[in-house]
Backbone as CSV, one residue per row, in Angstrom:
resi,resn,N_x,N_y,N_z,CA_x,CA_y,CA_z,C_x,C_y,C_z
1,MET,-2.757,-7.745,17.652,-3.747,-7.581,18.694,-4.926,-6.813,18.107
2,GLU,-6.089,-7.157,18.540,-7.287,-6.471,18.081,-8.066,-5.975,19.284
3,TYR,-8.543,-4.733,19.174,-9.273,-4.101,20.260,-10.559,-3.509,19.706
4,ILE,-11.545,-3.377,20.577,-12.754,-2.627,20.257,-12.771,-1.423,21.192
5,SER,-12.800,-0.241,20.603,-12.883,0.996,21.368,-14.319,1.487,21.301
6,HIS,-14.851,1.868,22.448,-16.233,2.329,22.513,-16.339,3.851,22.565
7,SER,-15.193,4.531,22.583,-15.231,5.995,22.670,-13.887,6.576,22.227
8,GLU,-13.877,7.866,22.000,-12.643,8.557,21.647,-11.628,8.424,22.786
9,ALA,-12.101,8.500,24.021,-11.206,8.369,25.180,-10.544,6.991,25.209
10,GLU,-11.288,5.940,24.874,-10.701,4.597,24.829,-9.689,4.478,23.697
11,THR,-9.966,5.108,22.560,-9.017,5.101,21.446,-7.720,5.781,21.869
12,GLU,-7.836,6.918,22.548,-6.649,7.608,23.051,-5.885,6.733,24.051
13,ALA,-6.605,6.044,24.925,-5.959,5.176,25.916,-5.173,4.050,25.240
14,LEU,-5.683,3.517,24.144,-4.942,2.480,23.411,-3.660,3.055,22.817
15,GLY,-3.717,4.282,22.296,-2.511,4.941,21.804,-1.501,5.152,22.914
16,GLU,-1.987,5.569,24.075,-1.108,5.787,25.219,-0.435,4.487,25.649
17,ALA,-1.171,3.389,25.637,-0.599,2.091,26.011,0.478,1.662,25.010
18,LEU,0.245,1.896,23.731,1.254,1.551,22.730,2.519,2.370,22.937
19,ALA,2.389,3.623,23.319,3.550,4.507,23.502,4.552,3.932,24.491
20,ALA,4.070,3.218,25.488,4.968,2.636,26.496,5.922,1.616,25.886
21,LYS,5.570,1.050,24.742,6.397,0.030,24.084,7.334,0.607,23.027
22,LEU,7.176,1.882,22.714,7.915,2.457,21.592,9.336,2.846,21.963
23,ARG,10.190,2.760,20.949,11.601,3.124,21.087,11.962,4.128,19.999
24,ALA,13.073,4.801,20.214,13.574,5.750,19.219,13.707,5.052,17.873
25,GLY,13.225,5.703,16.829,13.309,5.162,15.478,12.097,4.373,15.034
26,ASP,11.155,4.112,15.942,9.956,3.361,15.558,9.075,4.180,14.626
27,VAL,8.416,3.475,13.718,7.442,4.075,12.812,6.105,3.388,13.063
28,VAL,5.073,4.204,13.265,3.716,3.699,13.454,2.924,4.125,12.222
29,ALA,2.471,3.142,11.456,1.800,3.387,10.177,0.307,3.138,10.333
30,TYR,-0.490,4.209,10.183,-1.941,4.127,10.328,-2.629,3.919,8.991
31,SER,-3.721,3.163,9.041,-4.659,3.131,7.929,-6.057,3.236,8.528
32,GLY,-6.952,3.796,7.762,-8.326,3.977,8.219,-8.932,5.168,7.503
33,GLY,-10.214,5.154,7.294,-10.892,6.205,6.547,-10.961,7.532,7.288
34,LEU,-11.521,8.517,6.610,-11.723,9.828,7.227,-12.564,9.682,8.491
35,GLY,-12.112,10.302,9.566,-12.851,10.259,10.817,-12.788,8.950,11.564
36,ALA,-11.874,8.064,11.183,-11.796,6.761,11.829,-11.255,6.838,13.251
37,GLY,-10.401,7.814,13.532,-9.832,7.926,14.878,-8.313,7.943,14.906
38,LYS,-7.694,8.151,13.757,-6.219,8.142,13.692,-5.605,9.253,14.531
39,THR,-6.185,10.438,14.463,-5.641,11.544,15.247,-5.915,11.339,16.737
40,ALA,-7.058,10.792,17.093,-7.342,10.483,18.503,-6.316,9.484,19.035
41,PHE,-6.013,8.456,18.253,-5.013,7.478,18.653,-3.663,8.177,18.856
42,THR,-3.337,9.117,17.968,-2.079,9.842,18.058,-2.041,10.748,19.290
43,ARG,-3.181,11.324,19.679,-3.224,12.116,20.918,-2.798,11.252,22.100
44,GLY,-3.292,10.029,22.137,-2.896,9.109,23.202,-1.433,8.733,23.107
45,LEU,-0.966,8.507,21.894,0.444,8.190,21.675,1.325,9.322,22.213
46,ALA,0.976,10.559,21.873,1.749,11.718,22.336,1.731,11.809,23.857
47,ARG,0.555,11.617,24.456,0.448,11.661,25.918,1.320,10.577,26.546
48,GLY,1.300,9.386,25.956,2.114,8.284,26.472,3.610,8.524,26.329
49,LEU,3.977,9.390,25.390,5.390,9.747,25.213,5.774,10.967,26.049
50,GLY,4.817,11.497,26.815,5.114,12.591,27.731,4.759,13.977,27.251
51,TYR,4.113,14.102,26.103,3.726,15.411,25.597,2.390,15.804,26.226
52,ARG,2.286,17.024,26.727,1.074,17.461,27.432,0.287,18.544,26.698
53,GLY,0.713,18.963,25.537,0.023,20.022,24.801,-1.067,19.488,23.895
54,ARG,-1.537,20.350,23.027,-2.609,20.023,22.081,-2.038,19.253,20.888
55,VAL,-2.736,18.221,20.464,-2.353,17.419,19.297,-3.456,17.561,18.257
56,THR,-3.051,17.983,17.051,-4.016,18.180,15.976,-3.550,17.435,14.728
57,SER,-4.474,17.245,13.817,-4.140,16.588,12.555,-3.233,17.488,11.723
58,PRO,-2.174,16.927,11.155,-1.279,17.719,10.307,-1.690,17.717,8.837
59,THR,-2.983,17.663,8.548,-3.457,17.554,7.173,-2.868,18.618,6.264
60,PHE,-2.830,19.853,6.712,-2.312,20.931,5.858,-0.838,21.209,6.111
61,ALA,-0.367,20.958,7.331,1.042,21.189,7.658,1.917,20.026,7.186
62,ILE,1.349,18.879,6.942,1.983,17.619,6.547,2.651,16.925,7.736
63,VAL,3.357,17.680,8.602,3.971,17.058,9.783,3.900,18.025,10.965
64,ASN,3.521,17.486,12.127,3.562,18.214,13.387,4.570,17.524,14.290
65,GLU,5.279,18.303,15.095,6.283,17.755,16.010,5.864,18.015,17.444
66,TYR,6.027,16.996,18.288,5.678,17.080,19.697,6.854,16.551,20.518
67,GLU,7.232,17.281,21.568,8.361,16.889,22.413,7.883,16.170,23.663
68,GLY,8.479,15.010,23.932,8.207,14.227,25.135,9.447,13.422,25.456
69,ARG,9.308,12.284,26.130,10.488,11.456,26.417,11.170,11.038,25.128
70,LEU,10.379,10.888,24.078,10.858,10.738,22.700,10.092,11.753,21.869
71,PRO,10.747,12.405,20.914,9.986,13.294,20.036,9.011,12.479,19.182
72,LEU,7.860,13.060,18.916,6.863,12.425,18.055,6.694,13.295,16.824
73,PHE,6.869,12.684,15.653,6.685,13.355,14.378,5.429,12.769,13.747
74,HIS,4.386,13.581,13.663,3.064,13.132,13.238,2.820,13.593,11.801
75,PHE,2.830,12.648,10.881,2.684,12.922,9.447,1.272,12.612,8.988
76,ASP,0.814,13.350,7.997,-0.454,13.058,7.339,-0.201,13.031,5.838
77,MET,-0.338,11.864,5.246,-0.051,11.664,3.822,-1.263,11.937,2.926
78,TYR,-2.391,12.337,3.512,-3.630,12.480,2.739,-3.465,13.378,1.514
79,ARG,-2.752,14.469,1.643,-2.600,15.432,0.547,-1.357,15.202,-0.297
80,LEU,-0.563,14.211,0.062,0.652,13.942,-0.707,0.383,12.863,-1.749
81,GLY,1.177,12.881,-2.815,0.965,11.967,-3.926,1.564,10.586,-3.748
82,GLY,2.534,10.440,-2.868,3.153,9.140,-2.690,4.451,9.231,-1.914
83,ALA,5.174,8.123,-1.903,6.408,8.026,-1.130,7.424,9.083,-1.533
84,GLU,7.495,9.403,-2.817,8.477,10.395,-3.278,8.229,11.755,-2.639
85,ASP,6.956,12.103,-2.395,6.647,13.366,-1.724,7.138,13.353,-0.280
86,LEU,7.062,12.205,0.353,7.535,12.084,1.731,9.049,12.296,1.791
87,PHE,9.765,11.739,0.842,11.216,11.955,0.794,11.534,13.424,0.521
88,ASP,10.703,14.089,-0.279,10.914,15.506,-0.599,10.812,16.404,0.632
89,ILE,10.049,16.004,1.645,9.925,16.829,2.848,10.899,16.406,3.949
90,GLY,11.837,15.531,3.621,12.881,15.186,4.583,12.613,13.961,5.437
91,TRP,11.874,13.005,4.931,11.524,11.782,5.663,12.747,11.138,6.309
92,GLU,13.809,10.969,5.564,14.994,10.293,6.100,15.593,11.064,7.275
93,ASP,15.522,12.390,7.227,16.006,13.203,8.342,15.174,12.945,9.596
94,TYR,13.865,12.846,9.435,13.008,12.551,10.589,13.338,11.173,11.171
95,LEU,13.559,10.205,10.315,13.900,8.864,10.795,15.197,8.867,11.595
96,ASP,16.119,9.742,11.238,17.429,9.801,11.896,17.431,10.636,13.172
97,ARG,16.342,11.300,13.504,16.319,12.217,14.642,16.041,11.539,15.976
98,GLY,15.859,10.237,15.994,15.713,9.518,17.262,14.361,9.639,17.923
99,GLY,13.344,9.870,17.132,11.997,9.947,17.681,11.122,8.835,17.149
100,VAL,9.828,9.046,17.256,8.816,8.130,16.738,8.093,8.853,15.611
101,CYS,7.925,8.187,14.483,7.171,8.744,13.356,5.817,8.053,13.290
102,ALA,4.749,8.828,13.405,3.387,8.320,13.269,2.860,8.841,11.938
103,VAL,2.434,7.921,11.063,2.087,8.304,9.689,0.636,7.939,9.387
104,GLU,-0.216,8.979,9.293,-1.597,8.760,8.873,-1.646,8.582,7.358
105,TRP,-2.590,7.777,6.886,-2.732,7.463,5.460,-1.428,6.846,4.937
106,SER,-0.863,5.962,5.714,0.442,5.370,5.405,0.450,4.579,4.106
107,GLU,-0.700,4.082,3.677,-0.747,3.315,2.435,-0.309,4.163,1.243
108,ARG,-0.383,5.482,1.364,0.048,6.375,0.289,1.570,6.506,0.213
109,ALA,2.266,6.004,1.229,3.730,6.096,1.256,4.361,4.766,1.610
110,ALA,3.694,3.684,1.255,4.158,2.356,1.651,5.613,2.105,1.257
111,GLY,6.047,2.609,0.128,7.415,2.387,-0.329,8.469,3.076,0.513
112,ALA,8.075,4.023,1.344,9.033,4.747,2.187,9.104,4.196,3.600
113,LEU,8.166,3.346,3.958,8.103,2.859,5.331,9.028,1.665,5.544
114,PRO,9.643,1.577,6.726,10.506,0.427,7.000,9.678,-0.854,7.131
115,ALA,10.307,-1.970,6.852,9.616,-3.262,6.908,9.105,-3.578,8.317
116,ASP,9.767,-3.045,9.333,9.365,-3.342,10.710,8.424,-2.293,11.308
117,ALA,7.776,-1.495,10.469,6.830,-0.493,10.972,5.703,-1.181,11.733
118,ILE,5.269,-0.553,12.794,4.105,-1.011,13.552,2.877,-0.509,12.796
119,THR,1.950,-1.399,12.496,0.763,-0.980,11.750,-0.441,-0.894,12.683
120,VAL,-1.229,0.143,12.472,-2.446,0.356,13.244,-3.567,0.616,12.243
121,ASP,-4.512,-0.301,12.171,-5.661,-0.168,11.283,-6.876,0.157,12.136
122,ILE,-7.537,1.257,11.819,-8.693,1.702,12.605,-9.897,1.815,11.675
123,CYS,-11.005,1.198,12.077,-12.234,1.351,11.293,-13.437,1.376,12.219
124,ARG,-14.496,1.980,11.728,-15.735,2.035,12.486,-16.366,0.648,12.526
125,CYS,-17.000,0.336,13.634,-17.664,-0.963,13.814,-19.164,-0.815,13.685
126,GLY,-19.722,-1.551,12.795,-21.173,-1.638,12.689,-21.873,-0.305,12.607
127,GLU,-23.009,-0.227,13.256,-23.861,0.948,13.164,-23.533,2.027,14.194
128,ASN,-22.785,1.687,15.234,-22.476,2.648,16.278,-21.302,3.511,15.848
129,GLU,-21.522,4.803,15.662,-20.500,5.732,15.169,-19.307,5.871,16.114
130,ASP,-19.494,5.589,17.401,-18.415,5.762,18.369,-17.497,4.545,18.477
131,TRP,-17.930,3.401,18.057,-17.149,2.183,18.214,-16.132,2.056,17.087
132,ARG,-14.922,1.618,17.438,-13.844,1.418,16.480,-13.213,0.049,16.702
133,ARG,-12.854,-0.596,15.617,-12.027,-1.804,15.692,-10.608,-1.340,15.394
134,ILE,-9.698,-1.652,16.286,-8.311,-1.214,16.143,-7.424,-2.451,16.151
135,ARG,-6.704,-2.640,15.051,-5.773,-3.767,14.938,-4.353,-3.217,14.948
136,VAL,-3.553,-3.735,15.856,-2.161,-3.304,15.987,-1.274,-4.521,15.703
137,LYS,-0.345,-4.346,14.759,0.581,-5.420,14.419,2.012,-4.908,14.506
138,GLY,2.902,-5.741,15.039,4.315,-5.407,15.088,4.774,-4.787,16.392
139,ALA,3.879,-4.642,17.366,4.265,-4.016,18.631,4.542,-5.048,19.725
140,GLU,4.499,-6.308,19.376,4.715,-7.362,20.368,6.205,-7.469,20.645
141,ARG,6.627,-6.919,21.765,8.057,-6.928,22.122,8.265,-7.562,23.449
C-alpha cells in the first residue's frame, strides 16, 4: 500500500492504523533518511497499541520500550554497525517477549530481520518538506 502524508499528524495516524493489524511477534522494519518521519510513524504505532506516554527516538539508547495492549520495542540501528550488533543487545530475547519490534534504519540489520517483517519506507515528496510518501508492505492480513 502506498500513502501520501501531508503532515506529521497524518504520518502518526498511518502508524496508528497499522497498529490495529499487528500481532505479538511482528517486526516492523523502517527505511528512510534522517528526518523522514520514522519516529512520527512510531508515535502513531505506539498510540495504536495503547501506549499514552511520550515516544522519542532511541538513537542513543538503541531501544526504547513502551507498554500497551502489546509491548512495543523501538530500535534505532543508526549507530550500530550491523546485524551482529543487534544480536549483541539481545535481539532474540526481544523477539521472544511477545511484543512488536519497530526497527529504524532496518537496512543496517537486514540479516537479523525475519523474512515476514512488515516494511515501511518513508521519504519526502517533492519540494514540500511536510509531505511524505509512505509505502507499507507485508501488512495485508
